[in-house]
Backbone bond lengths (Angstrom), bond angles and torsions (degrees), N, CA, C in turn:
res aa  C-N    CA-C-N  psi(-1)  N-CA   C-N-CA  omega(-1)  CA-C   N-CA-C  phi
1 X - - - 1.449 - - 1.522 111.54 -
2 X 1.307 117.88 -40.13 1.467 120.92 -176.48 1.526 110.71 -59.50
3 X 1.332 116.80 -44.06 1.463 120.04 179.50 1.518 112.08 -63.92
4 X 1.323 117.04 -41.34 1.463 120.38 176.72 1.527 110.60 -62.36
5 X 1.309 115.99 -49.37 1.463 120.15 -178.45 1.524 111.57 -60.94
6 X 1.322 117.00 -46.93 1.472 121.12 -179.60 1.530 110.70 -58.07
7 X 1.324 116.98 -45.29 1.455 120.91 -177.76 1.528 111.91 -71.72
8 X 1.314 118.13 -37.78 1.461 120.74 176.83 1.522 110.30 -62.03
9 X 1.318 116.91 -46.04 1.461 119.79 -178.53 1.530 111.22 -65.62
10 X 1.314 118.15 -37.83 1.459 120.90 179.01 1.533 111.22 -70.92
11 X 1.313 117.00 -42.53 1.459 120.90 -173.73 1.526 113.78 -78.32
12 X 1.344 118.21 -40.16 1.462 119.57 -172.52 1.523 114.15 -135.76
13 X 1.314 117.67 0.73 1.472 122.08 -174.57 1.529 111.12 55.55
14 X 1.328 116.35 26.21 1.455 121.02 177.14 1.522 114.98 84.25
15 X 1.315 117.50 11.27 1.467 121.76 -179.83 1.529 109.40 -93.61
16 X 1.342 118.82 109.17 1.460 120.38 -178.15 1.533 113.32 -67.01
17 X 1.333 117.26 -14.40 1.467 121.05 179.35 1.530 112.78 -103.21
18 X 1.326 117.01 11.63 1.464 120.58 179.99 1.529 110.55 -62.05
19 X 1.326 115.88 139.41 1.462 122.99 177.36 1.525 107.71 -132.29
20 X 1.312 116.33 127.83 1.461 120.97 175.52 1.526 106.70 -88.81
21 X 1.312 116.65 113.10 1.462 119.76 -177.60 1.530 113.01 -110.39
22 X 1.343 117.05 22.05 1.457 118.29 -176.35 1.532 114.84 -130.33
23 X 1.342 120.54 -18.85 1.465 119.91 -175.09 1.534 111.46 -81.87
24 X 1.321 116.82 -177.24 1.470 122.32 -176.39 1.524 111.48 -60.09
25 X 1.328 117.52 -35.72 1.464 118.91 177.80 1.521 110.70 -62.96
26 X 1.319 116.46 -44.72 1.469 120.49 178.70 1.527 110.64 -63.79
27 X 1.316 116.84 -43.06 1.466 120.90 178.24 1.521 110.42 -58.65
28 X 1.350 115.94 -35.61 1.464 121.02 179.04 1.529 112.67 -83.27
29 X 1.334 117.80 3.90 1.454 121.47 176.71 1.511 115.66 87.23
30 X 1.334 116.85 11.97 1.466 121.23 -179.15 1.532 108.52 -129.91
31 X 1.336 117.11 73.35 1.468 119.21 -175.62 1.528 112.94 -67.42
32 X 1.306 115.54 149.01 1.462 122.21 173.79 1.515 107.91 -74.63
33 X 1.349 115.83 140.89 1.464 120.01 -176.56 1.514 111.05 -140.06
34 X 1.328 114.44 157.20 1.452 121.24 170.86 1.515 114.49 88.49
35 X 1.322 114.34 -174.42 1.462 121.48 -175.99 1.517 113.11 -56.54
36 X 1.328 116.95 -41.02 1.460 120.50 -177.09 1.527 112.47 -110.49
37 X 1.336 116.57 17.30 1.461 122.82 172.94 1.531 112.59 49.67
38 X 1.301 114.22 66.06 1.465 123.21 -179.09 1.523 108.66 -99.44
39 X 1.336 117.19 142.42 1.457 120.37 173.38 1.529 108.24 -90.04
40 X 1.326 116.16 155.82 1.461 121.27 -174.19 1.528 113.90 -55.78
41 X 1.352 120.15 -45.00 1.469 118.71 -179.98 1.537 112.88 -61.60
42 X 1.322 117.09 -37.66 1.469 120.30 177.62 1.519 109.87 -67.83
43 X 1.326 116.45 -43.09 1.459 120.71 177.09 1.525 110.43 -58.22
44 X 1.317 116.92 -46.69 1.468 120.62 -179.36 1.522 111.71 -61.69
45 X 1.317 116.97 -39.73 1.469 121.31 -178.13 1.522 112.84 -72.10
46 X 1.326 118.25 -31.89 1.466 122.24 -173.72 1.534 113.60 -113.78
47 X 1.319 116.67 7.91 1.469 121.70 178.96 1.527 110.10 -56.86
48 X 1.318 116.13 140.67 1.459 122.23 178.78 1.524 108.80 -98.49
49 X 1.326 115.32 122.42 1.464 120.45 177.69 1.528 109.27 -54.96
50 X 1.320 115.11 140.09 1.456 120.72 -179.27 1.509 113.56 94.95
51 X 1.333 117.19 -13.06 1.463 120.49 173.89 1.523 107.56 -99.34
52 X 1.330 117.62 157.68 1.467 119.39 179.93 1.525 111.65 -57.52
53 X 1.311 116.20 149.41 1.464 121.13 178.20 1.519 110.85 -90.85
54 X 1.317 115.49 33.71 1.467 122.92 -179.71 1.526 108.17 -111.47
55 X 1.313 116.44 119.81 1.461 123.04 -175.45 1.521 113.83 -55.62
56 X 1.325 117.79 -34.48 1.466 119.89 -178.05 1.531 113.76 -91.10
57 X 1.325 118.30 0.10 1.463 119.31 173.86 1.528 107.55 -65.23
58 X 1.325 118.62 125.54 1.463 120.36 -174.93 1.538 114.60 -55.19
59 X 1.316 118.03 -45.58 1.459 120.51 -178.15 1.523 110.67 -66.73
60 X 1.329 116.32 -46.55 1.464 120.08 -179.73 1.528 111.02 -63.94
61 X 1.330 117.07 -40.44 1.464 121.53 -179.50 1.526 110.73 -65.36
62 X 1.321 116.79 -46.26 1.465 120.71 -179.33 1.524 111.21 -64.39
63 X 1.327 117.83 -46.08 1.465 119.03 -176.60 1.524 111.66 -67.70
64 X 1.323 117.45 -40.30 1.463 119.74 177.50 1.529 110.68 -64.39
65 X 1.323 116.88 -45.33 1.465 120.58 179.83 1.523 111.56 -64.70
66 X 1.326 116.94 -40.31 1.464 120.09 178.69 1.524 110.78 -65.09
67 X 1.332 117.23 -39.10 1.468 119.97 176.87 1.519 111.06 -64.80
68 X 1.319 116.77 -42.27 1.464 121.12 177.16 1.539 110.30 -61.37
69 X 1.328 116.52 -47.87 1.466 120.36 -179.02 1.519 110.98 -62.92
70 X 1.320 117.77 -39.38 1.468 120.83 178.25 1.523 110.31 -64.33
71 X 1.326 117.01 -41.70 1.465 121.01 179.92 1.521 111.75 -67.30
72 X 1.310 116.25 -42.12 1.471 120.33 -175.37 1.525 114.13 -87.35
73 X 1.337 117.52 -37.91 1.463 121.77 -172.92 1.526 114.69 -118.52
74 X 1.312 117.24 -3.34 1.458 120.66 -178.84 1.513 113.10 94.27
75 X 1.337 117.39 -26.56 1.461 122.41 -179.43 1.523 109.00 -177.95
76 X 1.313 116.50 152.10 1.468 120.58 173.40 1.529 109.85 -62.69
77 X 1.326 117.09 -24.88 1.460 120.76 178.38 1.518 112.32 -65.01
78 X 1.343 117.50 -20.60 1.459 121.76 -178.99 1.521 113.02 -89.44
79 X 1.324 117.86 -0.93 1.461 121.91 -178.26 1.534 108.78 -95.21
80 X 1.326 115.29 115.50 1.465 120.24 -177.67 1.522 112.73 -119.09
81 X 1.324 116.94 9.35 1.460 120.72 176.87 1.521 106.98 -156.55
82 X 1.323 116.67 179.50 1.465 119.42 178.74 1.522 109.34 -55.58
83 X 1.318 115.90 142.75 1.475 119.96 -179.43 1.491 111.91 -121.88
């Protein structure tokens, strides 16, 4: 829980509708969105069946981001900066 909370607060300040409209992803037309600031291709690749297919849905966003972090970093607990 601590890793999820830390990353949510850093990425979106807890706003499930947060959209990053300034970084390289946004410039490329694929802005990061939601609690854990996930881009659509990452969400699509790590989406968990049974959760909504909406990027800003809190449960879907968290589970997809946690799966991505586990695959790339071993755990969301290992993520200490933007990913």
